Structures are given as C-alpha cells and as structure tokens.
VOMITOR-525827 format. One record per residue: residue number from 0; residue in one letter; y, x, z of N, C-alpha, C, O in turn. Coordinates in Angstrom, 3 decimals. Layout:
VOMITOR-525827
atom k:NUM | r:a | nv:Y | nu:X | nw:Z | cav:Y | cau:X | caw:Z | cv:Y | cu:X | cw:Z | ov:Y | ou:X | ow:Z $
...
END
This chain:
VOMITOR-525827
atom k:0 | r:m | nv:-1.185 | nu:0.814 | nw:0.000 | cav:0.000 | cau:0.000 | caw:0.000 | cv:1.265 | cu:0.868 | cw:0.000 | ov:2.259 | ou:0.526 | ow:-0.639 $
atom k:1 | r:q | nv:1.217 | nu:1.978 | nw:0.713 | cav:2.393 | cau:2.844 | caw:0.779 | cv:2.733 | cu:3.405 | cw:-0.605 | ov:3.904 | ou:3.476 | ow:-0.979 $
atom k:2 | r:i | nv:1.718 | nu:3.798 | nw:-1.355 | cav:1.948 | cau:4.319 | caw:-2.707 | cv:2.559 | cu:3.228 | cw:-3.585 | ov:3.488 | ou:3.489 | ow:-4.349 $
atom k:3 | r:i | nv:2.038 | nu:2.013 | nw:-3.473 | cav:2.564 | cau:0.896 | caw:-4.263 | cv:4.009 | cu:0.623 | cw:-3.896 | ov:4.837 | ou:0.390 | ow:-4.776 $
atom k:4 | r:e | nv:4.326 | nu:0.650 | nw:-2.600 | cav:5.700 | cau:0.419 | caw:-2.163 | cv:6.647 | cu:1.481 | cw:-2.714 | ov:7.751 | ou:1.161 | ow:-3.155 $
atom k:5 | r:v | nv:6.223 | nu:2.734 | nw:-2.692 | cav:7.054 | cau:3.819 | caw:-3.223 | cv:7.256 | cu:3.628 | cw:-4.723 | ov:8.365 | ou:3.803 | ow:-5.229 $
atom k:6 | r:q | nv:6.194 | nu:3.270 | nw:-5.430 | cav:6.310 | cau:3.065 | caw:-6.876 | cv:7.215 | cu:1.875 | cw:-7.194 | ov:7.986 | ou:1.917 | ow:-8.153 $
atom k:7 | r:l | nv:7.121 | nu:0.812 | nw:-6.389 | cav:7.998 | cau:-0.340 | caw:-6.604 | cv:9.460 | cu:0.010 | cw:-6.342 | ov:10.346 | ou:-0.440 | ow:-7.068 $
atom k:8 | r:e | nv:9.714 | nu:0.804 | nw:-5.316 | cav:11.081 | cau:1.251 | caw:-5.049 | cv:11.611 | cu:2.080 | cw:-6.218 | ov:12.753 | ou:1.909 | ow:-6.644 $
atom k:9 | r:t | nv:10.778 | nu:2.970 | nw:-6.725 | cav:11.168 | cau:3.804 | caw:-7.862 | cv:11.422 | cu:2.942 | cw:-9.087 | ov:12.415 | ou:3.135 | ow:-9.788 $
atom k:10 | r:l | nv:10.541 | nu:2.001 | nw:-9.348 | cav:10.708 | cau:1.112 | caw:-10.489 | cv:11.988 | cu:0.288 | cw:-10.353 | ov:12.706 | ou:0.085 | ow:-11.332 $
atom k:11 | r:g | nv:12.268 | nu:-0.178 | nw:-9.155 | cav:13.500 | cau:-0.928 | caw:-8.918 | cv:14.730 | cu:-0.084 | cw:-9.187 | ov:15.690 | ou:-0.556 | ow:-9.796 $
atom k:12 | r:r | nv:14.707 | nu:1.158 | nw:-8.740 | cav:15.839 | cau:2.062 | caw:-8.954 | cv:16.023 | cu:2.334 | cw:-10.450 | ov:17.146 | ou:2.326 | ow:-10.953 $
atom k:13 | r:l | nv:14.913 | nu:2.575 | nw:-11.155 | cav:14.988 | cau:2.802 | caw:-12.595 | cv:15.529 | cu:1.567 | cw:-13.322 | ov:16.330 | ou:1.682 | ow:-14.250 $
atom k:14 | r:t | nv:15.086 | nu:0.405 | nw:-12.893 | cav:15.556 | cau:-0.831 | caw:-13.512 | cv:17.044 | cu:-1.012 | cw:-13.305 | ov:17.769 | ou:-1.354 | ow:-14.239 $
atom k:15 | r:r | nv:17.508 | nu:-0.782 | nw:-12.073 | cav:18.947 | cau:-0.908 | caw:-11.797 | cv:19.745 | cu:0.086 | cw:-12.633 | ov:20.791 | ou:-0.263 | ow:-13.181 $
atom k:16 | r:q | nv:19.261 | nu:1.317 | nw:-12.734 | cav:19.962 | cau:2.327 | caw:-13.534 | cv:19.987 | cu:1.931 | cw:-15.009 | ov:21.010 | ou:2.080 | ow:-15.678 $
atom k:17 | r:s | nv:18.876 | nu:1.434 | nw:-15.505 | cav:18.811 | cau:1.033 | caw:-16.909 | cv:19.737 | cu:-0.140 | cw:-17.189 | ov:20.444 | ou:-0.155 | ow:-18.196 $
atom k:18 | r:l | nv:19.731 | nu:-1.114 | nw:-16.301 | cav:20.604 | cau:-2.274 | caw:-16.490 | cv:22.069 | cu:-1.877 | cw:-16.414 | ov:22.897 | ou:-2.384 | ow:-17.172 $
atom k:19 | r:t | nv:22.386 | nu:-0.975 | nw:-15.504 | cav:23.766 | cau:-0.510 | caw:-15.393 | cv:24.177 | cu:0.200 | cw:-16.669 | ov:25.307 | ou:0.045 | ow:-17.132 $
atom k:20 | r:y | nv:23.281 | nu:0.964 | nw:-17.231 | cav:23.566 | cau:1.704 | caw:-18.461 | cv:23.821 | cu:0.749 | cw:-19.627 | ov:24.709 | ou:0.992 | ow:-20.445 $
atom k:21 | r:h | nv:23.049 | nu:-0.333 | nw:-19.707 | cav:23.134 | cau:-1.243 | caw:-20.841 | cv:24.241 | cu:-2.286 | cw:-20.700 | ov:24.635 | ou:-2.896 | ow:-21.694 $
atom k:22 | r:r | nv:24.736 | nu:-2.497 | nw:-19.517 | cav:25.812 | cau:-3.468 | caw:-19.337 | cv:27.094 | cu:-2.948 | cw:-19.974 | ov:27.374 | ou:-1.749 | ow:-19.972 $
atom k:23 | r:e | nv:27.843 | nu:-3.863 | nw:-20.505 | cav:29.126 | cau:-3.493 | caw:-21.083 | cv:30.087 | cu:-3.179 | cw:-19.946 | ov:30.257 | ou:-3.986 | ow:-19.033 $
atom k:24 | r:q | nv:30.704 | nu:-2.033 | nw:-19.997 | cav:31.608 | cau:-1.618 | caw:-18.938 | cv:32.970 | cu:-1.307 | cw:-19.533 | ov:33.085 | ou:-0.845 | ow:-20.668 $
atom k:25 | r:s | nv:33.997 | nu:-1.573 | nw:-18.737 | cav:35.348 | cau:-1.320 | caw:-19.216 | cv:35.696 | cu:0.158 | cw:-19.170 | ov:36.597 | ou:0.602 | ow:-19.881 $
atom k:26 | r:e | nv:34.999 | nu:0.925 | nw:-18.347 | cav:35.249 | cau:2.361 | caw:-18.275 | cv:33.929 | cu:3.121 | cw:-18.208 | ov:32.909 | ou:2.584 | ow:-17.776 $
atom k:27 | r:a | nv:33.967 | nu:4.355 | nw:-18.634 | cav:32.760 | cau:5.185 | caw:-18.640 | cv:32.310 | cu:5.484 | cw:-17.217 | ov:33.124 | ou:5.599 | ow:-16.300 $
atom k:28 | r:k | nv:31.012 | nu:5.605 | nw:-17.056 | cav:30.432 | cau:5.912 | caw:-15.753 | cv:29.454 | cu:7.072 | cw:-15.928 | ov:28.719 | ou:7.124 | ow:-16.914 $
atom k:29 | r:d | nv:29.446 | nu:7.994 | nw:-14.979 | cav:28.521 | cau:9.125 | caw:-15.038 | cv:27.111 | cu:8.697 | cw:-14.631 | ov:26.931 | ou:7.873 | ow:-13.734 $
atom k:30 | r:f | nv:26.107 | nu:9.278 | nw:-15.313 | cav:24.715 | cau:9.064 | caw:-14.979 | cv:24.066 | cu:10.422 | cw:-14.778 | ov:24.330 | ou:11.367 | ow:-15.521 $
atom k:31 | r:d | nv:23.214 | nu:10.508 | nw:-13.765 | cav:22.506 | cau:11.749 | caw:-13.482 | cv:21.140 | cu:11.715 | cw:-14.164 | ov:20.212 | ou:11.069 | ow:-13.677 $
atom k:32 | r:l | nv:21.025 | nu:12.409 | nw:-15.282 | cav:19.769 | cau:12.421 | caw:-16.029 | cv:18.628 | cu:13.027 | cw:-15.222 | ov:17.484 | ou:12.587 | ow:-15.340 $
atom k:33 | r:a | nv:18.927 | nu:14.028 | nw:-14.407 | cav:17.885 | cau:14.653 | caw:-13.581 | cv:17.297 | cu:13.629 | cw:-12.613 | ov:16.088 | ou:13.615 | ow:-12.386 $
atom k:34 | r:e | nv:18.134 | nu:12.782 | nw:-12.048 | cav:17.661 | cau:11.751 | caw:-11.115 | cv:16.784 | cu:10.736 | cw:-11.842 | ov:15.768 | ou:10.294 | ow:-11.305 $
atom k:35 | r:i | nv:17.166 | nu:10.369 | nw:-13.043 | cav:16.376 | cau:9.416 | caw:-13.823 | cv:15.020 | cu:10.016 | cw:-14.180 | ov:13.999 | ou:9.332 | ow:-14.105 $
atom k:36 | r:v | nv:15.006 | nu:11.291 | nw:-14.569 | cav:13.744 | cau:11.962 | caw:-14.896 | cv:12.853 | cu:12.040 | cw:-13.657 | ov:11.655 | ou:11.768 | ow:-13.742 $
atom k:37 | r:e | nv:13.419 | nu:12.404 | nw:-12.521 | cav:12.628 | cau:12.488 | caw:-11.281 | cv:12.038 | cu:11.123 | cw:-10.928 | ov:10.887 | ou:11.036 | ow:-10.500 $
atom k:38 | r:s | nv:12.813 | nu:10.072 | nw:-11.103 | cav:12.309 | cau:8.723 | caw:-10.822 | cv:11.144 | cu:8.371 | cw:-11.738 | ov:10.149 | ou:7.799 | ow:-11.294 $
atom k:39 | r:a | nv:11.269 | nu:8.712 | nw:-13.014 | cav:10.186 | cau:8.435 | caw:-13.962 | cv:8.935 | cu:9.228 | cw:-13.602 | ov:7.822 | ou:8.711 | ow:-13.691 $
atom k:40 | r:l | nv:9.115 | nu:10.477 | nw:-13.197 | cav:7.960 | cau:11.296 | caw:-12.804 | cv:7.284 | cu:10.735 | cw:-11.557 | ov:6.057 | ou:10.737 | ow:-11.462 $
atom k:41 | r:k | nv:8.076 | nu:10.259 | nw:-10.606 | cav:7.494 | cau:9.639 | caw:-9.405 | cv:6.729 | cu:8.385 | cw:-9.777 | ov:5.646 | ou:8.132 | ow:-9.249 $
atom k:42 | r:l | nv:7.287 | nu:7.599 | nw:-10.683 | cav:6.646 | cau:6.359 | caw:-11.098 | cv:5.285 | cu:6.630 | cw:-11.737 | ov:4.344 | ou:5.859 | ow:-11.549 $
atom k:43 | r:h | nv:5.180 | nu:7.714 | nw:-12.485 | cav:3.947 | cau:8.030 | caw:-13.201 | cv:3.126 | cu:9.135 | cw:-12.534 | ov:2.212 | ou:9.680 | ow:-13.152 $
atom k:44 | r:a | nv:3.436 | nu:9.465 | nw:-11.302 | cav:2.774 | cau:10.573 | caw:-10.602 | cv:1.262 | cu:10.409 | cw:-10.551 | ov:0.527 | ou:11.369 | ow:-10.780 $
atom k:45 | r:g | nv:0.796 | nu:9.220 | nw:-10.258 | cav:-0.646 | cau:8.989 | caw:-10.181 | cv:-1.340 | cu:9.268 | cw:-11.497 | ov:-2.382 | ou:9.923 | ow:-11.527 $
atom k:46 | r:k | nv:-0.777 | nu:8.781 | nw:-12.572 | cav:-1.359 | cau:8.988 | caw:-13.897 | cv:-1.308 | cu:10.464 | cw:-14.283 | ov:-2.250 | ou:10.994 | ow:-14.871 $
atom k:47 | r:i | nv:-0.214 | nu:11.111 | nw:-13.951 | cav:-0.075 | cau:12.535 | caw:-14.250 | cv:-1.168 | cu:13.335 | cw:-13.535 | ov:-1.782 | ou:14.221 | ow:-14.128 $
atom k:48 | r:l | nv:-1.404 | nu:13.021 | nw:-12.276 | cav:-2.442 | cau:13.719 | caw:-11.506 | cv:-3.839 | cu:13.417 | cw:-12.042 | ov:-4.671 | ou:14.316 | ow:-12.162 $
atom k:49 | r:r | nv:-4.092 | nu:12.145 | nw:-12.364 | cav:-5.424 | cau:11.760 | caw:-12.870 | cv:-5.773 | cu:12.475 | cw:-14.161 | ov:-6.936 | ou:12.800 | ow:-14.400 $
atom k:50 | r:h | nv:-4.784 | nu:12.718 | nw:-14.983 | cav:-5.040 | cau:13.360 | caw:-16.270 | cv:-4.825 | cu:14.866 | cw:-16.219 | ov:-4.827 | ou:15.546 | ow:-17.245 $
atom k:51 | r:d | nv:-4.641 | nu:15.369 | nw:-15.010 | cav:-4.509 | cau:16.809 | caw:-14.791 | cv:-3.401 | cu:17.424 | cw:-15.654 | ov:-3.577 | ou:18.480 | ow:-16.262 $
atom k:52 | r:v | nv:-2.263 | nu:16.737 | nw:-15.690 | cav:-1.105 | cau:17.206 | caw:-16.447 | cv:-0.215 | cu:18.013 | cw:-15.522 | ov:0.027 | ou:17.617 | ow:-14.382 $
atom k:53 | r:r | nv:0.262 | nu:19.123 | nw:-16.001 | cav:1.182 | cau:19.953 | caw:-15.221 | cv:2.594 | cu:19.721 | cw:-15.754 | ov:2.848 | ou:19.867 | ow:-16.950 $
atom k:54 | r:v | nv:3.491 | nu:19.366 | nw:-14.871 | cav:4.876 | cau:19.134 | caw:-15.254 | cv:5.715 | cu:20.259 | cw:-14.680 | ov:5.705 | ou:20.507 | ow:-13.474 $
atom k:55 | r:e | nv:6.427 | nu:20.925 | nw:-15.542 | cav:7.303 | cau:22.009 | caw:-15.111 | cv:8.746 | cu:21.534 | cw:-15.249 | ov:9.205 | ou:21.200 | ow:-16.341 $
atom k:56 | r:r | nv:9.440 | nu:21.512 | nw:-14.135 | cav:10.832 | cau:21.062 | caw:-14.140 | cv:11.751 | cu:22.265 | cw:-14.312 | ov:11.670 | ou:23.237 | ow:-13.560 $
atom k:57 | r:r | nv:12.622 | nu:22.186 | nw:-15.307 | cav:13.590 | cau:23.260 | caw:-15.525 | cv:14.966 | cu:22.667 | cw:-15.773 | ov:15.587 | ou:22.914 | ow:-16.806 $
atom k:58 | r:f | nv:15.418 | nu:21.904 | nw:-14.839 | cav:16.746 | cau:21.345 | caw:-14.964 | cv:17.443 | cu:21.409 | cw:-13.611 | ov:16.811 | ou:21.515 | ow:-12.561 $
atom k:59 | r:r | nv:18.729 | nu:21.341 | nw:-13.675 | cav:19.532 | cau:21.390 | caw:-12.452 | cv:20.104 | cu:20.006 | cw:-12.198 | ov:20.549 | ou:19.313 | ow:-13.112 $
atom k:60 | r:s | nv:20.080 | nu:19.635 | nw:-10.954 | cav:20.677 | cau:18.362 | caw:-10.578 | cv:21.994 | cu:18.645 | cw:-9.905 | ov:22.068 | ou:19.578 | ow:-9.105 $
atom k:61 | r:p | nv:23.011 | nu:17.912 | nw:-10.177 | cav:23.049 | cau:16.784 | caw:-11.088 | cv:23.251 | cu:17.231 | cw:-12.529 | ov:23.868 | ou:18.260 | ow:-12.805 $
atom k:62 | r:a | nv:22.717 | nu:16.433 | nw:-13.428 | cav:22.918 | cau:16.639 | caw:-14.871 | cv:23.661 | cu:15.394 | cw:-15.367 | ov:23.070 | ou:14.491 | ow:-15.958 $
atom k:63 | r:l | nv:24.929 | nu:15.374 | nw:-15.117 | cav:25.738 | cau:14.190 | caw:-15.389 | cv:26.102 | cu:14.067 | cw:-16.861 | ov:26.460 | ou:15.044 | ow:-17.517 $
atom k:64 | r:v | nv:26.001 | nu:12.846 | nw:-17.358 | cav:26.446 | cau:12.523 | caw:-18.712 | cv:27.286 | cu:11.270 | cw:-18.651 | ov:27.775 | ou:10.803 | ow:-19.680 $
END
C-alpha cells in the first residue's frame, strides 16, 4: 500500500504539472524539467527495476525552462 500511495502522489504531482503547463496563462511560468523527470522515474521505478534497467542521471536541478 505504501508503494501505491507514493506512486499515486507522484502521479498526482505529474498531472498537476502537466495541467498547469497546458493551461493558457497570461504570463510565462518557469518549470523545473529535472523535477518532472524525477517524478516520472519514481512513477516507473517498479517497472525499471523489474526489467533490470539502469538509469544514469546527468542533470542539475533546477533545470528551469
């Protein structure tokens, strides 16, 4: 249950970030790409481990765009 809760929290955060990105805004807003990538990796951590995939991170946070 704890793993599911963590994944749901991550999915919720990704959803909020995606919706914020797609909403029409009157002014530009910064997004941290490193944070989005980390969230995606957390969301898929189980699958990554099951398939014995090695992920090498080579980015600096924040990576604002």
